[in-house]
Residue, then its C-alpha position, 0 to 999 in steps of 0.5 A: x882178682x885184680x888188686x886195687x891201688x890204695x890211693x883210689x877214691x870210694x867212687x872210682x872203686x864203686x864204679x870199677x868193673x868188678x864191683x859194678x858187675x857183682x852188685x848188678x848180680x846181687x841186685x837181680x837175684x835179691x831184687x827179683x825175689x823181694x819183688x816177687x815176695x812184695x808185688x807177686x800178686x800184682x805182677x801176675x795179674x798185670x795190675x801194677x800201678x806207677x807207684x808199684x813200679x817205682x817200689x819195684x825199681x827201689x827193690x832192685x836199687x837197694x840191694x845194688x847199693x848195699x852190695x856196692x857199699x859192702x864191696x867197696x868197704x871190703x876192698x878199701x880195707x884190704x888195700x889200706x892194710x897192705 
């Protein structure tokens, strides 16, 4: 894994390829499971409203944000210790 420079900002680390790709993978996996748990019946019956779509989008954005926050925190902690 490519080591990040210790002087990088939170935003630059959060937008780095390794963090974005990992966060997308986590969001797809966790978001899909949560969307099916929370909205499975409406998805299967194709009866989603705009409000449901908004909630599903948030269901994917939350794991993306948590994964990004966690990864950036770990990377920055690692680079500050070297």
